[in-house]
VMD Tcl script that draws the C-alpha trace (Angstrom):
set ca {
  {-17.86 1.31 -8.74}
  {-14.30 2.46 -10.18}
  {-14.22 4.79 -13.11}
  {-12.07 2.07 -14.72}
  {-15.30 -0.16 -15.68}
  {-12.96 -2.35 -17.92}
  {-11.05 -3.34 -14.80}
  {-13.38 -5.28 -12.51}
  {-10.21 -7.06 -10.64}
  {-8.93 -6.37 -7.12}
  {-5.11 -6.30 -6.37}
  {-3.32 -6.17 -3.01}
  {-0.53 -3.31 -3.25}
  {2.27 -3.77 -0.65}
  {4.33 -0.53 -0.55}
  {7.68 -0.29 0.71}
  {7.84 -2.74 3.51}
  {11.71 -2.47 3.39}
  {14.40 -3.11 6.29}
  {15.33 0.43 6.39}
  {11.87 1.90 6.08}
  {10.31 0.08 8.65}
  {13.22 -0.57 11.14}
  {11.88 2.11 13.58}
  {8.37 2.00 12.65}
  {5.19 1.90 15.06}
  {4.06 -1.39 15.95}
  {6.23 -2.76 13.10}
  {5.80 -6.63 13.94}
  {2.09 -6.59 14.29}
  {1.88 -4.57 10.79}
  {4.18 -6.79 9.03}
  {2.25 -9.85 10.35}
  {-1.11 -8.29 9.29}
  {0.54 -7.66 5.69}
  {1.84 -11.24 5.61}
  {-1.57 -12.52 6.37}
  {-3.16 -10.47 3.64}
  {-0.21 -11.67 1.27}
  {-1.34 -15.35 2.05}
  {-4.97 -14.63 1.47}
  {-4.24 -12.85 -1.80}
  {-2.21 -15.82 -3.09}
  {-4.70 -18.43 -1.85}
  {-7.44 -16.56 -3.90}
  {-5.56 -15.84 -6.97}
  {-5.62 -12.29 -6.24}
  {-3.03 -10.15 -8.22}
  {-0.13 -9.03 -5.76}
  {1.99 -6.07 -6.56}
  {5.14 -5.05 -4.65}
  {6.30 -1.58 -4.38}
  {9.98 -0.79 -3.56}
  {11.39 2.59 -2.87}
  {14.80 3.91 -3.57}
  {16.51 7.45 -3.11}
  {19.72 9.05 -1.78}
  {19.01 7.82 1.61}
  {17.85 4.31 0.71}
  {20.22 3.15 -1.96}
  {19.02 0.44 -4.61}
  {20.75 -2.94 -3.60}
  {21.43 -1.75 -0.13}
  {20.54 -3.94 2.96}
  {17.98 -1.15 4.04}
  {16.57 -1.15 0.52}
  {15.67 -4.95 0.74}
  {12.18 -6.05 1.74}
  {11.81 -7.27 5.27}
  {12.56 -11.12 5.19}
  {9.00 -11.99 6.71}
  {7.38 -10.82 3.28}
  {9.12 -12.87 0.52}
  {7.93 -12.04 -3.00}
  {7.72 -14.60 -5.43}
  {9.25 -14.30 -9.01}
  {6.02 -14.44 -10.61}
  {4.66 -11.24 -8.65}
  {5.55 -7.96 -10.10}
  {7.67 -5.47 -8.44}
  {7.42 -1.76 -9.11}
  {10.48 0.27 -8.43}
  {10.04 3.92 -7.26}
  {11.68 7.09 -6.08}
  {8.69 9.41 -5.45}
  {5.91 9.08 -2.72}
  {3.34 8.17 -5.10}
  {3.89 4.75 -6.42}
  {2.30 5.63 -9.94}
  {4.71 8.52 -10.55}
  {7.49 7.58 -12.84}
  {6.85 3.86 -12.54}
  {4.98 1.14 -14.68}
  {2.48 0.34 -11.92}
  {-0.41 1.66 -14.03}
  {0.83 -0.57 -16.86}
  {1.00 -3.45 -14.30}
  {-2.62 -2.99 -13.19}
  {-4.04 -2.40 -16.52}
  {-2.53 -5.94 -17.69}
  {-4.26 -7.50 -14.74}
  {-7.55 -5.71 -15.18}
  {-7.23 -4.05 -11.76}
  {-9.66 -1.22 -10.73}
  {-9.56 -1.85 -7.33}
  {-6.66 -1.53 -4.89}
  {-6.26 -2.78 -1.41}
  {-3.37 -0.95 0.01}
  {-0.80 -1.71 2.98}
  {2.62 -0.96 3.84}
  {4.78 1.98 4.89}
  {4.93 5.13 5.44}
  {1.61 6.09 6.18}
  {2.30 9.80 6.18}
  {4.24 9.68 3.18}
  {4.09 6.87 0.36}
  {0.83 5.48 1.62}
  {-0.82 8.80 1.61}
  {0.65 9.48 -1.63}
  {-0.32 6.52 -3.33}
  {-3.82 6.06 -2.16}
  {-4.50 9.75 -3.37}
  {-2.69 9.08 -6.50}
  {-4.80 5.68 -7.10}
  {-7.89 7.70 -6.39}
  {-7.37 10.51 -8.79}
  {-6.57 8.04 -11.58}
  {-10.00 6.27 -11.08}
  {-9.37 3.50 -8.73}
  {-11.31 2.39 -5.96}
  {-9.09 2.08 -2.86}
  {-9.34 0.17 0.63}
  {-6.77 1.27 2.85}
  {-6.26 -1.39 5.33}
  {-6.29 -0.08 8.84}
  {-3.95 -2.18 10.65}
  {-1.63 -2.84 8.00}
  {0.34 0.38 7.46}
  {2.67 2.16 9.78}
  {5.09 5.00 10.09}
  {8.03 5.81 12.21}
  {7.78 8.62 14.97}
  {8.54 11.92 13.28}
  {7.32 14.05 16.14}
  {10.61 15.65 16.42}
  {9.78 17.34 13.14}
  {6.50 18.42 14.21}
  {4.31 15.54 13.18}
  {1.98 13.78 15.49}
  {2.92 10.56 17.10}
  {2.63 7.66 14.74}
  {-0.50 6.21 16.29}
  {-2.16 9.57 15.64}
  {-0.88 9.80 12.02}
  {-2.18 6.20 11.41}
  {-5.73 6.87 13.07}
  {-6.21 10.35 11.37}
  {-5.20 8.56 8.13}
  {-7.65 5.86 8.51}
  {-10.47 8.34 9.71}
  {-9.98 10.67 6.74}
  {-9.78 7.96 4.19}
  {-12.88 6.40 5.44}
  {-14.95 9.46 4.45}
  {-12.76 10.21 1.22}
  {-15.19 10.46 -1.96}
  {-15.57 11.30 -5.53}
  {-17.82 10.62 -8.33}
  {-17.61 7.13 -9.70}
  {-15.08 5.96 -7.11}
  {-14.93 4.53 -3.53}
  {-12.58 4.75 -0.73}
  {-12.77 2.28 2.15}
  {-10.92 1.43 5.36}
  {-11.05 -2.20 6.61}
  {-9.09 -4.25 9.03}
  {-6.80 -6.67 7.59}
  {-9.07 -9.65 8.73}
  {-12.13 -8.10 7.16}
  {-10.58 -7.64 3.84}
  {-12.27 -9.79 1.21}
  {-10.39 -8.73 -1.97}
  {-13.75 -8.13 -4.01}
  {-14.76 -4.61 -5.27}
  {-15.54 -2.31 -2.29}
  {-14.10 -4.67 0.50}
}
mol new
graphics top color blue
foreach p $ca { graphics top sphere $p radius 0.5 }
foreach p [lrange $ca 0 end-1] q [lrange $ca 1 end] { graphics top cylinder $p $q radius 0.2 }
display resetview
């Protein structure tokens, strides 16, 4: 259904599951385990798997906090996209990586729900991608001291509004990790 008709494939996009990003994240272990199960299934099924890794002044490239969590080892053959903005497409080679793989549908998991996840799912959608957000495979820390709702509410709200997001020729979906099939519109 994507507007990128010449791209029939689905990819798993794993965003910023880095030590310093998820150290204080809501249900960190459960979310990382859900992502690990998605990674395993994507690999078994030959689904393209793209890793995204953030760096900025507070998360210095090469630092321990910048590293991916040990439960999610990336294979050398799997693309790694480095970014410094919330939207994983902004000033990166993500679009080129996905185009080479013929990807028009993204299954998205990672961190942080109210920042890089939200920015990337919207960024993908406006670029023509179908986007499935994995309901139990994204997380955020508790930012309520800055006025944000608690993380469980941020996650629930993001899942709710993304389920009903729409635009011509594109599809937004939400699925539990166990229900993801890696086919268009999963």
